[in-house]
N, C-alpha and C positions, 0 to 999 in steps of 0.2 A: 282211175280218177275219174269222177263226172265230168263231163265237158258240157259247156252251153254256148250257143251261138251268141258270139259277141255284137248283138245288134246288126247294123247294116254294114259293118266291116265285113262280114261274110265267113270270119274266122270262127272255128270252134276252139274254145279256149277252156283250160281246165279251172275248176272253181277255186283252186288256189294258184295264185302267180308269185313268184320268186321274186321278192323286192332285193335291191343289191345295194340300199343306202348305208347298210351298215356292215359291209364287207371288212375283215380283220385289218387295221392300219390303213384303211381306205381313206382317210382323211389327212394324212400325214403330207407334208409338202417336202420336196416338189412333186406334183401329181403325176409326172413322168417317170419317177423312180419307182419300181415295182419289188419289193423284197421279196425274197424267196419264199418268207413265211406267208405273206398275203397271198402269194401265187398259189401255194400248196392247198391254203385254207379256202381259198375261192375254189380251186377246182374240186376239193372234196363237197364243198356246199351246193355247187352246180351239178355234179355228178350225182349226188343223192337226191337232189330234188328232181332231175330228169327221170331218174330211175324209177321215182315214186309216182310218176304219171303227170308231174307239172310239165306243161308245154308253152307256158308264156314266162319271159324274163324281162322285168322291168327296172330301168335305169335311167340316167339323166347325167346331161353335161354337167350339172352342179353337184354331182355327187362324188366329187373328190376324183379318186382313181378309178372309179366304178367301171366306166366305158372301158378304159385301157386294161384293166385285170380280166373283164370278161373277154375282149379281143385276144388276150394271150392264152387264155386257158379254153375257150370253147373249141378250138380245133383238136385239142388234147383229149376231150371228154369222149369222142368217137361217137357221137350220136349224128346222124344225118341232119343236115341244116333244115330241111323240109319237115322234120318231125316237131321243131319247136319255133314260137315266134319271138321276136325281139321287140319291145317298146322302149324308145327313149324319148327324152323331153329336153326342151331348151326354152329359156324365157322369150319373150317376143322381142326382137330384135329392132332397133330403129329403123332401119332401110330393108328393102329385100335383098341388096346386095350383101349385107351382113348375115341376114337369115340364111342366105344359101350357104355363106361360108360356115356357119355352126351346123348346118345338115352335113356338110362334107367333112368336117371335124369329126362329127359323130360317125360317120361311115369309116373314116381312117381309123379311128381309135378302136371301133368294134370289129374291124377286119373283115366286114361283110361288104356285099354288093348292093344290099337293099336293107333297109328298116322297115319291118311289117307295118309298125305303128308308130307315128311320130305325134307327140304332143307339145302344144304350147304350155310352158310350165309357169304356173302360177299367175293365172289372169284374174288379179285381185281386185284392180282398181278401175275407176270409171275411164282413165285414160288408156288401160289395156283394151277396153271394149271399143272405145273410139278407133284405137289403131286397126282393128280389124277389117274396117271400111277404107283404110287409106290407100289412095293410087300408088302404086309401086312399093306395097308395104310388105307386112309380114306374110298375109295370105298369098300374095302373088308369088313369092319364093316357093311357099309351101305346094300350090298347085302346079308350078313348073317342074318342081323336083317330082312330083307325084306323076305327072305326063311323061318324065322321063325314066319312069320306073325304079328311082332310087328310094322312094318311100312309098308306103301303102296308103292305109286309111290315116286321116288327120283327125287329132282330137285336142283336149285341153284337160290340164288340171286346175281345179278352182278351189281357193281357199277363201273366197269372199263371202260376205254375208249373204243370205239367201235372196233378198231382192236383186241385188247385182248379178249373182249366179243365174238366176231365172232369165234375166235379161240377155246374158251370153250365151245361154242354151237356145234362146229364141231366135237368134240370129240366123240358125240353120246352117251355119258354117261346118259344123263338125260331124263325125262319124261316131265318136265316143267321148266319154268324160270319166275323169278320175276325181272323186270327191271323198269328203268325210261325213259318213252316216253309220251311226251305231245304236246299240240299245240304249246307252246311256247319253246319246247326243242326237236327236231324232230332228233337229231343225230342217235338215235339208231333205225331208220327206217329199216335199213338192217338187224339188229339183229331180229325184229319182223317178217321180211319176211323170214330170215332162219330159226327161231324157227318153223314157220309154215310149211315150205317146210319138216322139220324133223318130222311133226306130233306132235310137242309139245304145252303144255298148256301154255297160256301167261298171266300172272297177272302183271298188272301195279302197281308200288309202289307209294304211296303217291301222288296221281295226283292233290290234291289241296293244299299241303303244298309245297313240292319240285316242283311242276309245276306251282308255281307262287304266294303261300300265297293267293290263290284266294278266300278264305272264308273272306277276308278282303281286297277287291281290291280297287285301286284308282280310284277316280270318272272318269277320262277319260276312263279307261277300262270298268268300268260299263256301260258308256254311249255306247259305241261301242258294246257291246254284247246284249244290251237292245233288245227285252223284256226280255231275259234269264239273269241269273247272270252268271258271268265268270265262276264259277265251273261248273255250270250246260252247259254251251256251252262247256267247255272243256271236260266234261264227254260224252256228244252227239257226240262230235268230234271222241273221242277215241273208242266209242262201234259202231260207223258207220263203221269201218273198221272191217272184218270179222275176222281177225287173232287175234283180242284181245278178251279175254274172260271173264275177271273179274277185276274190279278195286277196290283197297284196301283203304277203308274209314275209317281213323282213327278217332274214337270218344272218347271225354272226357266227354261227357254229351249226354244223349239220345235225347235232344231237338234240337242237331245238324243234325239229321237224316233226317227231313222232307226236308231241303234244297236239299238233293240228291234223295229223293223219288220224289219231286215235278218236278224234271229234268227229269225224266225218264216216266212220264205219258202218253206221246204221242208217238207213234210208226207211221213209222219207226222214226229212230235217225236222220235221215238227210232229210230234206225237204227244201222249199223255204225260210223259216225263217232261217235256219242253212246256207243256202248258201248266204243269203244276210248278216248275221254276218261275214261270212268268207271272204266275199269280202271286207266288212270296214275294217277288221283287216289288210288284206293284202294291201289295199290302203295306210293304216297308215304306214304299214312297208316300202312300197315301197319308201317312201321320205327319209329312212335312209341309210346312207352310209355302215353302217354295216349289212344291210339286209342278211340275210342267214349266217353270221359269226356264228360260233359254232354248225352249223347244220350238219356237216358231213366233213368238210374239215379241215384237222389238218395239212396242209404244213408247218405252221410256227414252228411247233414243232420238237424236242425239244428245249425249251429255255434255254441257260445256266445257268440262273438264277433259273430255276424252274417254272416260271410262267406260269399258264394255260391260255396261251393267247386266244384260241378260245373261253372259258368259259367266260372269263372276257369281251370279246367283244360282246358276246351274252347278258350278262346281262346288259352292257351299252347300247346296243340296246333296250332293254326293258325300259330303263328309257326314252330313246330318244323318243320313240313310244308310250308308254302307262303309263308314270309317275311311273313305278314299282321301284321307289328307295328304298321304304323300304324293298321289297323282295332282291333286288340286295345287300344291305348292309347286309341283314341276311345271304345270302349265301356267301358272301365273309368273313365275320367274321369268319364264320366256316372252312375257308379253313387253311390248315397247311402244311408246308414243309414236305414231306415224308410221310404224310397221306394217306392211302390208301382207305379212305371213300369219303374225300372231299379234294383231294389234290391242292396244290398251294402255292407258295412263295409270300410273301406280295408285293405290287406293288412298294413300295419305294426301292426294290432291283434292279429294271430295271436301269442298267447304260448305256442304249442307244447304246448298241454295235452294233446295227443294223444287227445281226446275222439273224434275221427273215426276213428281207427286201426283198432280192432276192428271198425268196420260197414263198412269197404270190402271189398267180396267178392272184389277182386283183390289185397289186401294192400299198396297203393300208399303209400310213404312221404310220406304228404299234407303235414305242416309243410313238409318239405325242397323238396318240389315248389311249394308256395305261396310260398317263400323265393326260389326261382328266377325263378318268374312275376312276382315284384315287382321284380327286378333288369330283366326285359325289359319289363314293362308301364307301370312307374312311374318316370319320369325322376327323382325324387327318391331312387328306391330302388336306382339304378344302381350305386351306389357302396357300397351295403349288403353285408355279408358274409354 
């Protein structure tokens, strides 16, 4: 499998990363109970991934049993530790003491002496940015742990809106970043470019789930990306960009891996077939009034009701162009007011105040568009007028 230098971390990483958020029964409580079924399934997944040439395993403190399952099975796999890298993540703790405890917890659960890549998980709020400069705060603990050889490179995962994400990148604190960026969600293009300019490693989070549930695509999308599967085209589109180093592939079963391996068989990643598919997709999108909504323009925000207007219009655009209703409803259902992972108020809160209208550079009738999106995305709103 192709490997790329992961920015200034200095590590050569495989273009596919094994994500372990979806390990079988991995979210059941208590998290310190490891059922035999989970252990054997995790062993099969890890063994298959490493045998295929994947050399980066990604987990997190917040992924249920994931760290513990990996700690239990990695010694059984029989692959020398120097042949793969481990990345784990933890949210920014309130104090350096707590942050250090969380680092030590991860080392214990993973059963290793050193974590190659340690990321702050979910720097999504203004308060998270401010915490980076706090005296005796999270960065103090991370630097001390790195100086002691307990962790290697330091990074973060960001789910924030692009303006805040760019400010976090610009602090210069980090060696790598994990972020959302896909063919169908390109708003973080500037973040990828800035990370590259700073010499950072770039890992793409969940390209096939958050990227559009591309492992279960609608027929219209499948026809447009033929002969490639939509997931394969998305991965090749990403890897054709030099500034992207690796894609996290979350597996719940080893039989899911061949889809991704098959999509990487032919090099280079971008040729006549991919250009033809890209043209077809662009042609389908050009007929939508919502083309490019949610791909970098946020002029309509903030909404007084807290509705994430660009994201709603982006998902409705995917419904119009590619029949991606299942994906749009899945993401809309995850939105919660005030949540910093998938923020957004429910569409029924729109009172058509018109606050967004004069700010839209394209003059879109946003309240009417939101009403239509509600009918398509919210089963309870389907009967709304």
